[in-house]
C-alpha positions as CSV (number, residue, x, y, z in Angstrom):
1,M,85.7,105.6,89.0
2,I,86.8,103.1,86.3
3,K,90.4,102.0,86.0
4,I,91.5,101.8,82.2
5,G,93.9,98.7,81.3
6,D,93.3,97.1,84.9
7,Y,90.6,95.0,86.7
8,N,87.2,96.5,88.1
9,E,84.5,94.9,90.4
10,L,81.5,96.5,88.4
11,E,78.0,95.3,89.0
12,V,75.7,94.0,86.8
13,A,72.8,97.1,85.5
14,R,71.2,95.4,83.1
15,K,70.9,92.6,80.7
16,V,70.4,92.8,76.9
17,D,70.8,90.4,73.8
18,F,74.4,90.4,72.9
19,G,75.4,90.9,76.9
20,I,75.1,92.6,80.0
21,Y,75.6,96.1,80.7
22,L,77.7,96.9,83.9
23,T,78.3,99.7,86.3
24,D,80.6,101.6,88.3
25,G,77.6,103.2,90.4
26,D,78.9,106.6,89.1
27,G,76.8,106.8,86.0
28,T,79.0,104.9,83.6
29,D,77.8,101.7,82.0
30,I,80.3,99.1,80.2
31,L,79.4,96.3,77.7
32,L,80.2,93.2,78.8
33,P,80.2,90.9,75.1
34,Q,77.8,87.8,75.7
35,R,81.1,85.8,75.0
36,Y,82.4,86.8,78.1
37,V,79.5,86.7,80.5
38,P,80.3,83.5,83.0
39,G,76.9,81.8,83.3
40,N,73.9,83.7,84.0
41,P,74.4,86.6,86.9
42,D,71.7,88.8,88.6
43,V,71.3,92.1,88.2
44,G,73.1,93.6,91.5
45,Q,75.7,90.7,91.1
46,K,79.5,91.9,91.0
47,L,82.2,90.7,88.4
48,R,85.5,91.1,88.2
49,V,86.4,92.2,84.8
50,F,89.2,93.7,82.8
51,V,88.1,97.3,80.9
52,Y,90.1,98.6,77.9
53,V,89.1,100.8,74.9
54,D,88.0,99.1,71.3
55,S,88.9,100.5,68.2
56,E,85.9,102.5,68.2
57,G,86.7,104.5,71.6
58,R,84.5,102.5,73.3
59,L,84.9,101.3,76.9
60,I,84.7,97.4,76.8
61,A,84.9,94.7,79.7
62,T,86.0,91.0,79.0
63,T,86.6,88.3,81.8
64,E,89.8,87.4,79.9
65,E,93.2,87.9,81.4
66,P,95.7,90.0,79.8
67,Y,99.2,89.1,80.2
68,V,100.0,92.7,81.8
69,T,98.2,95.5,83.0
70,V,98.4,99.7,82.4
71,G,101.6,100.4,85.0
72,Q,103.3,96.7,84.2
73,F,106.8,95.8,82.2
74,A,106.2,92.7,79.9
75,F,107.9,90.8,76.8
76,L,105.5,91.1,74.5
77,R,105.3,89.4,70.7
78,V,104.5,91.6,67.8
79,V,102.0,89.8,65.6
80,D,101.5,92.7,63.1
81,V,103.1,95.8,61.9
82,N,101.8,98.5,59.5
83,S,101.8,102.5,59.2
84,T,100.4,103.3,62.7
85,G,103.3,101.1,64.9
86,A,103.5,97.1,66.3
87,F,100.7,95.7,67.5
88,L,101.5,92.8,70.3
89,D,100.2,89.9,71.6
90,W,98.9,90.9,74.9
91,G,96.7,88.1,75.7
92,L,93.4,89.4,74.5
93,P,92.5,87.1,70.9
94,T,90.1,90.5,69.9
95,K,92.6,93.8,71.0
96,H,96.3,93.8,70.1
97,L,98.1,96.3,72.0
98,L,100.0,99.2,70.2
99,C,103.2,100.6,70.2
100,P,103.2,103.4,68.1
101,Y,106.5,104.2,66.4
102,R,107.8,107.2,68.4
103,E,107.8,104.6,71.2
104,Q,109.8,101.9,69.6
105,K,113.5,102.4,70.2
106,M,114.2,99.7,67.1
107,K,112.4,98.6,64.2
108,M,109.9,95.8,65.5
109,Y,109.4,92.8,63.6
110,P,106.6,90.4,63.6
111,G,106.9,87.1,65.5
112,R,110.2,89.1,68.0
113,R,109.4,89.8,71.4
114,Y,110.0,92.9,73.2
115,P,110.4,94.5,76.3
116,V,107.9,97.4,77.0
117,Y,105.9,99.3,79.2
118,V,102.3,99.5,79.3
119,Y,100.4,102.9,79.9
120,L,97.5,104.6,79.1
121,D,97.8,107.3,76.9
122,D,96.5,110.8,78.0
123,S,95.2,112.5,75.0
124,S,93.5,109.3,73.8
125,K,92.8,107.4,76.7
126,R,93.7,104.2,74.8
127,I,95.9,101.5,77.0
128,V,99.5,101.7,74.1
129,A,103.1,100.1,75.1
130,S,106.4,101.8,74.7
131,A,109.8,100.4,74.3
132,R,111.6,103.6,75.8
133,I,111.3,101.3,78.8
134,E,114.1,103.5,80.8
135,R,111.7,106.8,81.0
136,F,109.6,104.8,82.8
137,L,112.2,103.7,85.7
138,N,113.6,105.2,88.6
139,N,111.3,107.8,89.1
140,R,110.5,107.5,93.2
141,I,113.0,106.9,95.8
142,P,113.5,103.2,96.6
143,D,112.0,102.1,100.0
144,Y,113.5,99.0,100.6
145,R,115.0,97.2,103.9
146,S,118.0,95.0,103.1
147,G,116.7,91.3,102.7
148,A,112.9,92.6,101.5
149,E,111.4,90.5,98.9
150,V,110.2,92.1,95.4
151,K,109.4,90.5,91.8
152,A,112.3,91.1,89.7
153,L,111.6,90.6,85.7
154,V,114.9,89.7,83.8
155,L,115.8,92.1,81.3
156,Q,119.2,91.5,79.8
157,R,122.0,89.1,80.4
158,T,125.4,90.6,80.6
159,D,129.1,89.6,81.8
160,I,128.4,90.3,85.0
161,G,124.8,89.1,85.5
162,Y,121.5,89.9,84.4
163,K,119.7,93.2,84.4
164,V,116.2,93.9,85.5
165,I,113.1,95.2,86.7
166,V,112.0,95.6,90.2
167,D,108.2,95.3,91.0
168,N,107.7,97.6,87.9
169,L,109.5,100.7,89.3
170,Y,113.5,100.3,89.6
171,S,116.3,98.9,87.4
172,G,118.1,96.5,89.2
173,M,121.0,93.9,88.9
174,I,121.5,90.4,89.8
175,Y,125.3,89.6,89.6
176,N,126.5,86.2,88.4
177,G,127.5,85.3,92.2
178,D,124.0,85.7,93.3
179,I,122.7,83.1,91.2
180,Y,122.1,79.6,92.0
181,V,119.4,78.6,89.8
182,D,118.9,79.3,86.0
183,I,116.8,82.1,84.9
184,A,115.7,83.0,81.5
185,I,115.3,86.7,79.7
186,G,111.2,87.4,80.1
187,Q,110.9,85.6,83.5
188,T,109.8,87.2,86.3
189,I,111.3,85.8,89.6
190,D,111.3,85.9,93.5
191,A,114.4,87.8,94.7
192,R,115.7,89.9,97.6
193,V,117.0,93.6,97.8
194,K,120.8,93.0,99.0
195,Y,121.7,96.9,98.4
196,I,120.2,100.2,96.9
197,R,122.7,102.4,94.7
198,P,122.7,106.1,95.3
199,D,121.9,106.3,91.4
200,R,118.4,104.4,92.8
201,K,118.9,101.0,90.9
202,I,119.2,98.1,93.1
203,D,121.4,95.3,93.8
204,L,119.7,91.8,94.2
205,T,120.2,88.3,95.0
206,L,118.6,84.9,94.3
207,R,119.7,83.5,97.8
208,S,116.6,82.7,100.5
209,H,117.6,83.2,103.2
210,E,117.5,79.4,104.1
211,Y,120.5,79.3,101.4
212,D,121.8,82.1,103.5
213,R,121.6,79.9,106.7
214,V,123.1,76.8,105.2
215,A,126.0,78.5,104.2
216,T,127.2,80.3,107.2
217,A,126.6,77.0,108.7
218,E,129.0,75.4,106.4
219,R,131.7,77.7,107.0
220,A,130.7,77.9,110.4
221,I,132.0,73.9,110.1
222,L,135.0,74.4,108.3
223,R,136.1,76.9,110.7
224,Y,135.9,74.5,113.5
225,L,137.4,71.6,111.7
226,E,140.6,73.5,110.9
227,M,141.0,74.8,114.5
228,N,140.5,71.7,115.7
229,N,142.9,69.2,113.8
230,G,140.1,68.4,111.2
231,F,137.9,66.1,113.3
232,S,134.5,67.1,114.8
233,P,132.9,64.4,117.1
234,M,129.7,66.0,115.9
235,G,127.6,64.3,113.3
236,D,124.0,63.3,112.7
237,N,123.2,61.9,116.0
238,S,124.4,65.0,118.2
239,S,121.5,66.6,119.7
240,P,120.1,70.3,118.3
241,D,121.1,71.8,121.4
242,E,124.9,71.1,121.2
243,I,124.9,72.0,117.3
244,R,123.3,75.6,118.4
245,V,126.2,75.8,121.2
246,V,129.2,75.2,119.0
247,F,127.9,76.3,115.3
248,G,125.2,78.3,116.0
249,C,122.9,77.2,113.9
250,S,119.5,74.9,113.7
251,K,120.2,70.9,113.6
252,K,118.4,71.1,110.2
253,D,120.6,73.4,108.4
254,F,123.9,71.9,109.9
255,K,122.4,68.6,108.4
256,K,121.9,70.6,105.0
257,A,125.4,72.1,105.6
258,I,127.1,68.9,106.1
259,G,125.4,67.6,103.3
260,Q,126.6,70.1,101.2
261,L,130.1,70.1,102.2
262,Y,130.3,66.5,101.5
263,K,128.9,66.2,98.3
264,Q,131.8,68.7,97.4
265,G,134.3,66.8,98.7
266,K,135.3,68.9,101.5
267,I,134.3,66.4,104.4
268,A,134.5,62.6,105.0
269,L,131.5,61.5,107.2
270,V,133.0,58.8,109.7
271,E,131.5,56.9,112.3
272,D,132.2,59.0,115.3
273,G,132.2,62.5,113.5
274,L,133.2,64.6,110.6
275,R,136.7,64.6,109.0
276,L,138.0,67.1,107.4
277,I,139.7,66.4,103.4
278,A,142.2,68.1,102.9
279,D,143.0,69.8,99.8
280,K,145.2,67.6,97.6
């Protein structure tokens, strides 16, 4: 079955002067225009193509890759506005994506970028965009464990952090305290699940497992120093076994932790170990 607005593996059925016809094996033939034909494929060969509906309602295949497919969110730029709605650049030069007026939260202007959801209209079978993104979110129960890795589209900055869209399914939030790199509106980033709220919204963190391990090692080192008159005989030359017994971490994480503490001015690296720097 052909997936409109998505990628399909289709077989070359026959060649014509203006391109090739591809088939799904169930009687549906789709034109791949000559300008998109890669090389000289043989009849029976399979090609990966994106399928959309042209202005006359015909299915068309292309080897070009749009920025977004059906079922996904993205920030897209308006290239034109007319009586039908706003037309968005979604990466296909010959076919812009329509966001009808009924699907706009506010008036759209050429040159500006807006967050939209791309879906297949049931009545027309055309691919359209909607800026009313809230109704496409949180429609199923999240099934993530704490620490699960996800993709997050950065939607909006607030005083407490960034609103995001998680895996094209859920609303999420990354709080300022869980951000340690620069992020930008419209960027898709890797994140991890921190907590799932009763309203199905998800709190995320950008901190990696390694970041958490090093932070834990930093706390263990400072606690040891505070309990031992501000001094530790252990340093870069200590064995991995000693470090694991005393601080509960690997030597790699231990070295990164003391490097971070040194940069922060919390410890001094002395010849016979580590020394805590008293707060001024």
